[in-house]
KEZAMI-161561 format. One line per 10 residues: number of its first residue (from 0); for each residue x negated, y, z of C-alpha. Coordinates in Angstrom, 1 decimal, padded with zeros to 4 digits. Layout:
N
NUM> X,Y,Z  ...
# end
This chain:
729
0> 021.1,110.1,-057.1  022.6,113.3,-058.4  025.3,113.0,-055.8  022.6,112.9,-053.1  021.3,116.2,-054.5  024.6,117.9,-054.4  025.5,116.5,-051.0  022.2,117.9,-049.7  023.0,121.3,-051.2  026.5,121.3,-049.6
10> 025.0,120.3,-046.3  022.5,123.2,-046.5  025.2,125.7,-047.5  027.2,124.8,-044.3  024.1,124.8,-042.0  024.2,127.3,-039.1  021.3,128.5,-037.1  020.5,126.6,-033.9  019.9,128.8,-030.9  016.3,128.6,-029.7
20> 015.7,127.0,-026.4  013.7,129.8,-024.8  013.4,130.4,-021.1  014.5,133.7,-019.5  011.8,136.1,-018.5  008.7,137.5,-020.1  006.2,135.3,-021.8  003.5,135.8,-019.2  005.9,134.2,-016.6  005.7,130.8,-018.2
30> 002.6,131.0,-020.4  000.4,127.9,-019.7  002.9,126.3,-017.3  002.2,122.9,-018.8  -001.6,123.2,-018.7  -003.8,122.2,-015.9  -005.9,125.3,-016.0  -008.4,126.7,-013.5  -005.7,128.4,-011.4  -003.9,125.1,-011.0
40> -007.1,123.2,-010.5  -007.9,125.5,-007.6  -004.5,124.9,-006.1  -004.3,121.1,-006.5  -008.0,120.1,-006.1  -010.1,120.0,-003.0  -012.7,122.8,-002.9  -015.4,120.3,-003.6  -013.6,118.9,-006.7  -012.8,122.4,-008.0
50> -016.5,123.4,-007.8  -017.5,120.2,-009.6  -015.1,120.5,-012.5  -015.7,124.3,-012.8  -019.4,123.7,-013.0  -018.9,120.9,-015.6  -016.8,123.3,-017.8  -019.2,126.2,-017.6  -022.3,124.0,-018.1  -020.8,121.6,-020.6
60> -021.6,118.6,-018.5  -019.6,115.4,-017.9  -018.4,114.2,-014.5  -019.7,111.2,-012.6  -017.1,108.5,-011.8  -017.1,109.6,-008.1  -016.5,113.3,-009.1  -013.8,112.3,-011.6  -012.0,110.4,-008.8  -011.7,113.6,-006.8
70> -010.3,115.5,-009.8  -007.9,112.7,-010.8  -006.1,112.9,-007.5  -005.2,116.5,-008.1  -004.3,115.9,-011.8  -001.9,113.1,-010.8  -000.3,115.2,-008.1  000.3,118.1,-010.6  001.5,115.9,-013.4  004.0,113.9,-011.4
80> 005.3,117.1,-009.8  005.9,118.3,-013.4  007.8,115.1,-014.2  005.1,113.2,-016.0  005.5,109.4,-016.1  002.7,108.5,-018.5  -000.8,109.6,-019.6  -002.7,109.4,-022.8  -006.2,110.1,-024.1  -005.5,112.6,-026.9
90> -008.1,112.6,-029.7  -008.8,113.6,-033.3  -009.6,110.6,-035.5  -010.8,111.2,-039.1  -007.2,111.3,-040.4  -006.7,115.1,-040.0  -004.1,114.3,-037.4  -004.2,113.4,-033.8  -003.8,110.1,-032.0  -002.4,109.0,-028.6
100> -001.6,105.8,-026.7  000.6,106.2,-023.7  000.2,104.3,-020.5  002.4,104.6,-017.4  001.1,105.7,-014.1  002.6,102.6,-012.6  000.6,099.6,-011.2  001.5,096.7,-009.1  000.9,097.3,-005.4  001.3,095.1,-002.3
110> 004.1,092.6,-002.2  004.9,093.3,-005.9  005.9,096.9,-005.4  005.3,099.4,-008.1  003.1,102.4,-007.2  001.8,105.4,-009.1  -001.9,105.3,-009.6  -004.4,107.4,-011.6  -008.1,106.9,-011.1  -011.1,108.9,-012.0
120> -012.2,106.0,-014.2  -009.0,106.2,-016.2  -009.3,110.0,-016.4  -012.7,110.1,-018.0  -012.6,107.1,-020.2  -010.2,104.8,-022.0  -010.6,101.9,-024.5  -008.1,102.2,-027.3  -008.0,099.8,-030.2  -010.2,101.4,-032.9
130> -009.7,098.8,-035.6  -007.3,100.7,-037.8  -008.9,104.1,-037.7  -011.1,105.3,-040.5  -014.8,104.5,-039.8  -016.5,104.5,-043.2  -018.1,101.2,-042.6  -019.5,101.9,-039.1  -017.8,098.8,-037.9  -015.8,095.9,-039.3
140> -012.1,095.7,-039.0  -012.3,092.8,-036.5  -014.6,094.9,-034.3  -011.7,096.7,-032.5  -013.3,098.3,-029.5  -013.7,102.0,-029.3  -014.0,104.5,-026.4  -012.4,107.8,-025.6  -014.1,110.2,-023.1  -012.7,113.3,-021.5
150> -013.7,116.6,-022.9  -013.8,118.6,-019.7  -014.0,121.9,-021.6  -010.5,121.5,-023.0  -007.8,121.4,-020.2  -005.4,118.6,-019.9  -001.7,119.4,-020.6  001.7,117.9,-020.5  004.0,117.3,-023.5  007.4,116.0,-022.5
160> 006.7,113.4,-019.8  003.2,112.6,-020.9  -000.1,113.9,-019.4  -002.5,114.5,-022.4  -006.2,114.3,-021.8  -008.3,115.8,-024.7  -011.1,113.4,-025.5  -013.8,112.5,-027.9  -013.6,109.1,-029.7  -016.6,106.9,-030.3
170> -017.3,103.3,-031.5  -018.4,100.5,-029.3  -022.0,101.2,-030.4  -021.7,104.9,-029.7  -021.2,106.4,-033.1  -018.6,109.3,-033.3  -015.3,108.3,-035.0  -013.7,111.7,-034.6  -014.1,115.4,-035.2  -014.5,116.6,-031.6
180> -017.7,114.8,-030.7  -019.8,116.4,-033.5  -018.0,119.7,-033.1  -019.1,119.9,-029.4  -022.7,119.1,-030.5  -022.7,122.0,-033.0  -021.3,124.4,-030.4  -024.1,123.4,-028.0  -026.7,123.9,-030.8  -025.3,127.3,-031.7
190> -025.3,128.3,-028.0  -029.0,127.4,-027.6  -030.1,129.0,-030.9  -028.1,132.2,-030.5  -029.2,132.7,-026.8  -032.8,132.5,-028.0  -032.3,135.2,-030.5  -030.2,137.3,-028.0  -033.2,137.3,-025.7  -034.9,139.7,-028.2
200> -032.2,142.3,-027.3  -030.7,141.4,-023.9  -032.4,139.2,-021.3  -029.2,138.9,-019.3  -027.5,136.7,-022.0  -027.5,133.1,-020.9  -024.7,131.7,-023.0  -023.1,132.3,-026.5  -019.8,130.8,-027.5  -018.4,130.5,-031.0
210> -014.9,132.0,-031.3  -012.1,131.2,-033.7  -008.7,132.5,-034.6  -006.8,130.3,-037.0  -004.1,131.7,-039.2  -001.7,128.9,-040.1  000.3,129.0,-043.3  003.2,126.6,-044.0  006.4,126.1,-045.9  009.8,125.3,-044.5
220> 012.4,123.2,-046.3  015.8,122.0,-045.1  015.8,118.4,-044.1  018.7,117.4,-046.3  016.7,118.7,-049.4  013.6,117.0,-048.0  015.3,113.6,-047.8  016.6,114.1,-051.4  013.0,114.5,-052.6  011.1,111.2,-052.2
230> 007.9,112.8,-053.5  008.0,115.3,-050.6  008.6,112.5,-048.1  005.9,110.2,-049.4  003.3,112.4,-051.1  004.0,115.7,-049.1  004.2,117.6,-052.4  006.6,117.9,-055.3  005.3,115.7,-058.1  007.7,117.3,-060.6
240> 009.9,120.3,-060.8  010.2,123.2,-063.3  009.2,126.6,-062.0  012.1,128.7,-060.8  012.9,131.7,-063.0  012.4,133.9,-059.9  009.8,132.9,-057.3  007.1,135.3,-056.0  006.8,137.7,-058.9  008.4,140.6,-057.1
250> 006.5,140.1,-053.8  009.8,140.7,-052.1  009.3,137.8,-049.7  006.0,138.9,-048.3  006.5,140.6,-044.9  010.2,140.6,-045.6  012.8,140.2,-042.9  012.8,136.7,-041.4  015.9,134.7,-042.1  018.0,133.9,-039.0
260> 017.5,130.1,-039.1  013.8,130.5,-039.6  013.6,133.1,-036.8  015.3,130.7,-034.4  012.8,128.0,-035.3  009.9,130.4,-034.8  011.1,131.5,-031.4  011.5,127.9,-030.4  008.1,126.6,-031.4  006.4,129.8,-030.1
270> 008.0,129.1,-026.7  006.7,125.5,-026.6  003.3,126.8,-027.7  003.2,129.4,-024.9  004.0,126.7,-022.3  001.0,124.9,-023.5  -001.3,127.9,-023.3  -001.5,128.5,-027.1  -001.6,132.3,-027.6  000.5,132.6,-030.7
280> 000.7,136.3,-031.5  001.7,136.9,-035.2  004.5,135.6,-037.4  005.7,136.8,-040.8  006.9,135.8,-044.2  004.1,134.9,-046.6  003.9,135.5,-050.4  005.7,132.5,-051.7  009.4,132.0,-051.0  010.0,129.8,-048.0
290> 006.4,130.2,-047.0  005.4,131.6,-043.6  002.5,132.2,-041.3  001.7,132.2,-037.6  -001.6,133.2,-036.0  -003.0,133.2,-032.4  -005.3,135.4,-030.5  -008.9,134.0,-031.0  -010.3,131.5,-028.5  -013.5,129.4,-028.1
300> -013.8,127.2,-031.2  -013.2,123.8,-029.5  -010.1,125.0,-027.7  -008.8,126.8,-030.8  -009.1,123.6,-032.9  -007.3,121.6,-030.2  -004.6,124.3,-030.0  -004.2,124.3,-033.8  -003.8,120.6,-033.9  -001.3,120.7,-031.1
310> 000.5,123.6,-032.7  001.1,121.7,-035.9  002.5,118.8,-033.9  004.8,121.2,-032.0  006.0,122.8,-035.2  006.9,119.4,-036.8  008.8,118.4,-033.7  010.7,121.7,-033.2  011.5,121.8,-037.0  013.5,118.6,-036.7
320> 015.6,120.3,-034.0  016.5,123.0,-036.4  017.1,120.6,-039.3  013.9,121.8,-041.1  010.8,120.0,-042.3  007.4,121.8,-042.1  005.2,121.3,-045.1  001.5,121.7,-044.3  000.4,120.4,-047.7  -001.8,123.0,-049.4
330> 000.3,123.0,-052.6  003.8,121.5,-052.1  005.2,123.5,-055.0  003.5,124.2,-058.3  003.3,127.6,-059.8  003.4,129.6,-056.5  000.9,130.3,-053.8  -000.3,127.4,-051.7  -001.1,127.4,-048.0  -004.4,127.8,-046.2
340> -005.7,128.0,-042.7  -007.9,131.2,-042.5  -010.6,130.7,-039.9  -011.6,134.0,-038.3  -015.0,133.2,-036.8  -017.4,135.0,-034.6  -019.8,134.7,-031.7  -019.7,136.2,-028.2  -022.1,136.4,-025.3  -021.4,135.8,-021.6
350> -022.1,139.5,-021.2  -019.0,140.4,-023.1  -020.6,141.3,-026.4  -019.2,140.2,-029.8  -022.4,139.6,-031.8  -020.6,140.4,-035.1  -019.3,143.8,-033.9  -021.4,147.0,-034.3  -022.6,148.6,-031.1  -023.2,152.2,-029.9
360> -026.9,152.5,-030.3  -029.8,151.4,-032.6  -030.7,148.5,-030.3  -027.2,146.9,-030.2  -026.8,147.6,-033.9  -030.0,145.9,-034.7  -028.7,142.9,-032.8  -025.5,143.1,-034.9  -027.4,143.2,-038.1  -029.6,140.4,-037.1
370> -026.7,138.1,-036.6  -024.8,139.4,-039.6  -027.8,138.7,-041.9  -028.5,135.3,-040.4  -024.9,134.3,-041.0  -025.1,135.5,-044.6  -028.4,133.6,-045.0  -026.9,130.4,-043.6  -024.0,130.6,-046.1  -026.4,131.3,-048.9
380> -028.5,128.3,-048.1  -025.6,126.0,-047.5  -022.9,127.1,-050.0  -022.5,123.6,-051.4  -022.2,122.1,-048.0  -019.6,124.7,-046.8  -017.6,124.0,-050.0  -017.8,120.3,-049.3  -016.4,120.9,-045.8  -013.1,122.2,-047.2
390> -012.9,120.1,-050.3  -010.4,117.3,-050.4  -007.6,116.0,-052.6  -004.8,118.2,-051.3  -006.9,121.4,-051.0  -008.2,120.9,-054.6  -004.7,121.9,-055.9  -005.1,125.3,-054.2  -008.8,126.2,-054.4  -009.7,127.9,-057.6
400> -006.2,128.9,-058.5  -005.3,132.5,-059.0  -004.6,132.9,-055.3  -006.8,133.2,-052.2  -009.4,131.9,-052.2  -011.5,131.0,-055.2  -013.5,127.8,-055.2  -016.9,129.5,-055.4  -018.4,130.3,-052.0  -019.5,134.0,-051.8
410> -019.8,136.5,-049.0  -018.1,139.9,-048.9  -019.4,142.5,-046.4  -018.1,145.7,-047.9  -019.7,148.7,-049.5  -021.0,150.3,-046.3  -022.9,147.2,-045.0  -024.1,146.3,-048.5  -025.7,149.7,-048.9  -027.3,149.4,-045.4
420> -028.7,145.9,-046.2  -030.1,147.2,-049.4  -031.6,150.2,-047.5  -033.4,147.8,-045.1  -034.7,145.6,-048.0  -036.0,148.7,-049.8  -037.7,150.4,-046.9  -039.3,147.6,-045.0  -042.6,146.5,-046.2  -044.9,143.6,-045.5
430> -047.5,146.0,-044.2  -047.2,147.6,-040.8  -044.5,150.3,-040.8  -045.3,153.9,-040.3  -043.7,155.7,-037.4  -041.6,157.7,-039.9  -040.3,154.5,-041.5  -039.4,153.0,-038.1  -037.6,156.2,-037.1  -035.7,156.4,-040.4
440> -034.5,152.8,-040.1  -033.5,153.2,-036.5  -031.6,156.4,-037.3  -029.8,154.6,-040.1  -028.9,151.6,-038.0  -027.7,153.9,-035.2  -025.1,155.4,-037.5  -023.2,152.1,-037.9  -019.6,152.8,-036.8  -018.6,151.0,-033.7
450> -015.6,149.5,-035.5  -015.9,148.6,-039.2  -012.4,147.2,-039.5  -011.3,150.3,-041.6  -014.6,151.0,-043.3  -014.2,148.2,-045.9  -011.2,147.1,-047.9  -010.2,143.5,-047.4  -011.3,141.5,-050.4  -008.7,138.8,-050.6
460> -010.5,137.1,-053.4  -013.6,136.3,-051.2  -013.6,132.9,-049.4  -016.0,134.2,-046.8  -015.4,137.8,-045.9  -016.6,140.1,-043.2  -013.6,141.9,-041.7  -015.1,144.3,-039.2  -016.0,142.1,-036.2  -015.8,138.6,-037.6
470> -016.0,136.5,-040.8  -012.9,135.1,-042.3  -013.5,131.7,-043.8  -010.4,131.5,-046.0  -011.0,128.3,-048.0  -009.9,125.9,-045.3  -006.7,124.0,-046.2  -003.5,124.3,-044.3  -003.3,120.6,-043.4  -006.9,120.2,-042.4
480> -008.5,119.8,-039.1  -010.6,123.0,-038.8  -013.4,121.0,-037.1  -014.8,119.8,-040.4  -015.4,123.4,-041.6  -016.5,124.6,-038.1  -019.0,121.7,-037.7  -020.7,122.8,-040.9  -020.6,126.5,-040.3  -021.8,126.4,-036.7
490> -024.5,123.9,-037.5  -025.7,126.0,-040.5  -025.8,129.2,-038.4  -027.5,127.4,-035.5  -030.2,126.0,-037.8  -030.7,129.5,-039.4  -031.0,131.2,-036.1  -033.6,128.7,-035.0  -035.6,129.4,-038.1  -035.2,133.1,-037.6
500> -036.7,132.8,-034.1  -039.7,130.9,-035.5  -040.2,133.4,-038.3  -040.1,136.5,-036.0  -042.3,134.9,-033.4  -044.9,134.0,-036.0  -045.1,137.7,-037.0  -045.3,138.9,-033.4  -048.2,136.6,-032.9  -050.0,138.5,-035.7
510> -049.9,141.6,-033.6  -046.7,143.3,-034.9  -044.1,144.6,-032.4  -040.8,142.9,-032.0  -038.6,145.4,-033.9  -041.0,145.5,-036.8  -041.1,141.7,-036.9  -037.3,141.5,-036.9  -037.0,144.1,-039.7  -039.6,142.3,-041.8
520> -037.8,138.9,-041.5  -034.4,140.5,-042.1  -035.7,142.1,-045.3  -036.9,138.7,-046.5  -033.5,137.1,-045.7  -031.6,139.9,-047.4  -033.6,139.5,-050.6  -033.2,135.7,-050.5  -029.5,136.0,-050.0  -028.6,138.5,-052.7
530> -027.0,135.9,-054.9  -024.3,135.1,-052.3  -023.2,138.7,-051.8  -020.3,139.7,-054.1  -017.9,142.6,-053.7  -015.8,142.2,-056.9  -012.9,140.1,-058.0  -013.5,136.4,-057.2  -010.8,135.4,-059.6  -012.3,136.9,-062.7
540> -013.9,134.9,-065.5  -016.8,137.2,-065.4  -017.5,136.2,-061.8  -017.5,132.5,-062.7  -020.1,133.2,-065.4  -022.1,135.4,-063.0  -021.9,132.8,-060.2  -023.3,130.2,-062.6  -026.3,132.4,-063.4  -026.9,132.9,-059.7
550> -026.9,129.2,-059.1  -023.9,129.1,-056.8  -022.1,125.8,-056.4  -018.9,125.4,-058.5  -018.5,121.7,-058.8  -015.0,121.0,-059.8  -015.1,117.3,-059.0  -013.9,116.6,-055.5  -016.0,113.4,-055.0  -019.1,115.2,-056.3
560> -018.5,118.1,-054.0  -018.0,115.8,-051.0  -021.2,114.0,-052.0  -023.1,117.3,-051.2  -022.9,116.2,-047.5  -025.7,113.8,-048.3  -028.0,116.2,-050.1  -031.5,116.7,-048.4  -030.6,120.3,-047.3  -027.4,119.1,-045.7
570> -029.1,116.3,-043.9  -031.6,118.8,-042.6  -028.8,120.9,-041.1  -026.6,118.0,-039.8  -028.9,115.1,-039.1  -032.3,116.7,-038.1  -030.4,118.8,-035.5  -028.9,115.6,-033.9  -025.3,116.4,-034.7  -025.0,113.3,-036.8
580> -027.1,110.2,-037.3  -027.7,109.2,-040.9  -025.2,106.4,-040.4  -022.5,108.7,-039.0  -022.9,111.2,-041.8  -022.8,108.6,-044.5  -019.7,106.9,-042.9  -017.8,110.3,-042.9  -018.5,110.7,-046.6  -017.2,107.2,-047.2
590> -014.0,108.1,-045.2  -013.5,111.2,-047.4  -014.0,109.2,-050.6  -011.4,106.7,-049.3  -008.9,109.3,-048.3  -009.2,111.1,-051.7  -008.7,107.8,-053.5  -005.7,106.7,-051.4  -003.9,110.1,-051.7  -004.1,110.0,-055.5
600> -003.0,106.4,-055.4  000.0,107.3,-053.4  000.9,110.2,-055.7  000.5,108.1,-058.8  002.8,105.3,-057.4  005.4,107.9,-056.2  005.4,109.6,-059.6  005.6,106.4,-061.5  008.6,105.2,-059.4  010.5,108.5,-059.7
610> 009.8,108.8,-063.4  010.9,105.3,-064.4  013.7,104.7,-061.8  015.2,108.1,-061.6  014.2,110.5,-064.4  014.2,108.2,-067.4  017.6,106.6,-066.6  019.1,110.1,-066.1  017.6,111.3,-069.4  018.9,108.2,-071.2
620> 022.4,108.8,-069.8  022.4,112.4,-071.0  021.0,111.4,-074.4  023.8,108.8,-074.7  026.3,111.5,-074.0  024.8,113.6,-076.8  024.8,110.6,-079.2  028.5,110.0,-078.4  029.1,113.6,-079.0  027.4,113.5,-082.4
630> 029.4,110.4,-083.3  032.6,112.2,-082.5  031.6,115.1,-084.7  031.0,112.7,-087.5  034.5,111.4,-087.2  036.1,114.8,-087.3  034.1,116.9,-089.7  033.0,116.6,-093.3  029.3,116.2,-094.1  028.7,120.0,-094.5
640> 030.4,120.9,-091.3  028.9,118.0,-089.5  025.3,119.0,-090.4  026.0,122.5,-089.4  027.5,121.6,-086.0  025.4,118.5,-085.1  022.0,119.8,-086.1  021.0,121.2,-082.7  022.4,118.2,-080.9  020.4,115.8,-083.1
650> 017.2,117.8,-082.4  017.9,117.6,-078.7  018.4,113.8,-079.0  015.0,113.5,-080.8  013.3,115.7,-078.3  014.7,113.9,-075.2  013.8,110.6,-076.8  010.3,111.7,-077.4  009.9,112.8,-073.8  011.3,109.5,-072.5
660> 008.9,107.6,-074.7  005.9,109.7,-073.6  006.9,109.3,-069.9  007.1,105.5,-070.2  003.9,105.3,-072.2  001.9,107.5,-069.8  003.2,105.7,-066.7  002.1,102.4,-068.2  -001.3,103.8,-069.0  -001.6,105.3,-065.5
670> -000.8,101.9,-064.0  -003.5,100.3,-066.1  -006.0,103.0,-065.1  -005.2,102.4,-061.5  -005.7,098.7,-061.9  -009.2,099.3,-063.4  -010.1,101.7,-060.7  -008.9,099.5,-057.9  -011.4,096.7,-058.7  -014.4,099.1,-058.3
680> -016.1,098.3,-055.1  -018.4,101.4,-054.8  -016.2,104.0,-053.0  -017.8,107.0,-054.8  -017.4,105.5,-058.2  -013.8,104.5,-057.3  -013.0,108.1,-056.2  -014.5,109.4,-059.5  -012.4,106.9,-061.5  -009.3,108.0,-059.7
690> -010.1,111.7,-060.3  -011.1,111.3,-063.9  -009.0,108.4,-065.1  -005.9,108.4,-063.0  -005.3,112.0,-061.7  -005.0,113.6,-065.2  -001.8,111.5,-065.8  -000.1,113.2,-063.0  000.1,116.5,-064.9  000.8,114.9,-068.2
700> 003.8,112.9,-066.9  005.0,116.0,-065.0  004.9,118.1,-068.2  007.5,115.8,-069.9  009.7,115.5,-066.8  009.8,119.3,-066.3  010.8,119.7,-070.0  013.6,117.2,-069.5  014.8,119.2,-066.4  015.4,122.1,-068.7
710> 017.5,120.0,-071.1  019.4,117.5,-069.1  022.8,118.4,-067.8  022.4,120.0,-064.4  025.3,118.0,-063.0  023.4,114.7,-063.3  019.8,115.8,-062.6  018.8,113.5,-059.7  016.4,115.7,-057.7  016.9,119.1,-056.0
720> 015.3,121.8,-058.2  012.8,124.5,-057.3  015.5,127.2,-057.4  017.5,125.2,-054.9  014.7,124.3,-052.5  012.9,127.6,-052.4  015.9,129.9,-052.0  018.3,127.9,-049.8  018.4,128.7,-046.1
# end
């Protein structure tokens, strides 16, 4: 095993950069060339088919079979012209990954000849085997039928020789088995609720879209070192490894020059992304060594999520070409920063207005404040639900550590806006406002700078921070499908905006004018949301104590946090609005419990195997060498000299022996704890057992292994060390 480690290091040392496979010309020349976008639709479709599909996209409607047939003809012509031989319905099951089943265009024609066919029926719907995808009890394993249906709002694309059709995925009985179906429902709900509120300010607004820009953090590791670490291969994180003497203390990696091999990889995956219409704009070194980030220009939420899932797949494929492996796990290395997926979220109207960007006059700024306050209120009322949307086994290693972000949901809006909100709350009364009060408020609102990006410092310790024209939800994990967080956020904001409309209309009916009614409701919401607003250090112990006083959610148990999906307030947001049925919501919680349990189960089995089959034998070998050395000293020296020379060696032998004994004992106890947990039938109780009874052993066993790493001869240590993995290019 040690030879494998050194062989991997030699291979890495001799590795040269692989030239990126980028086309000549500027990016705009080939951007979106593998996407069947509107321009290509207009070229390949009949005028009738183009009008049909364009209307379906703009209105969020599905196509009839007859209409789909017209579109399918053009799609097939374009795809075959691009060299496609197969097609697949590409969907997002509840695994955090994507799924696809490829079928050829070929069918048997007359006289047994093979012909290329692609019908409208195949375009809009497919019937993949659903038996092995997580369902949380919605259907039995033997009930295999499921359906995928084309999401017209997300354009089809080609990867390699396969035409990919973005779809939703539902069970035979119609329940959603994916992330996309409920996400589309929340976007529709938000559109409806936000348009209703926009009508107070601009009658021309007929549509509001939710926008998203996803910053993707990740680690890179050479594939030779990856293959020499079974824990990385199987558990996607290092289950052991002593911290390197130097890691991120000097902050010298952050925004540093990008190594040549990494740059070649970045250029390659960016090129593939551009061909698929993914607008990747930013790349840089992150804080931890071997950690990097890429970020796109913002897009409509559904498309942004599709693109992020596709981007992660592209990165994995391209990394292999460059002899790298991409690690999307939130905490692949202990002791240094983990990786997140910062969600930069906002709302925009079909009139070109960003609803979270200040305007140029009191009217537009009142609209801005209305949406700002309603978002804050939505987060305040649903902090536990928002926390549940980002809480899982892998992200639990990152959230709450001394890195962005803390585990307690709070909102940062900056000093300027905080003072303005306080000003509104203090000046608006329940009684009819005087003309002087109205004028003073409107003058104050009119002074909001058009761009607040530079008016507030970025609070990196806030999990939900206003950054000038959007909110940055920073608690989402790097491996997650952003739909989970976006479903909750959009649903919560939609529900809140609907309530705002009811509250304002109720006051207007009492004879108050519109602006006065809006001010009065905003004051109420500001006062009710004071507990969620926090401008200070989210990492401090004082904040944890203060957050507890404010009643903010800080449940450290992952299963308990996930269980908040089923709280009455959560059901009101997610079920009453029609986004989920009770059955669908309960099934998703079951899926999350099961994923949590299985991931700890895998980690425990991997750690146990490595500890007993690799670490313990290596430590015994080194201890035997020390024992032989002590015996040799006994043969050469007298008692006095022997005690003087052998004392340290004997202490090492005892220490190593103690660590070995503790490892074997703890592994056996962990196995017994797993056996007891495995017979528990209730998924929630099983998840709790794994969290409370099994997971603690992971750190305890690791402690002894990491101590041995510092003592055992470097030449025989079986696994690549942190200093070798994090600083080898």
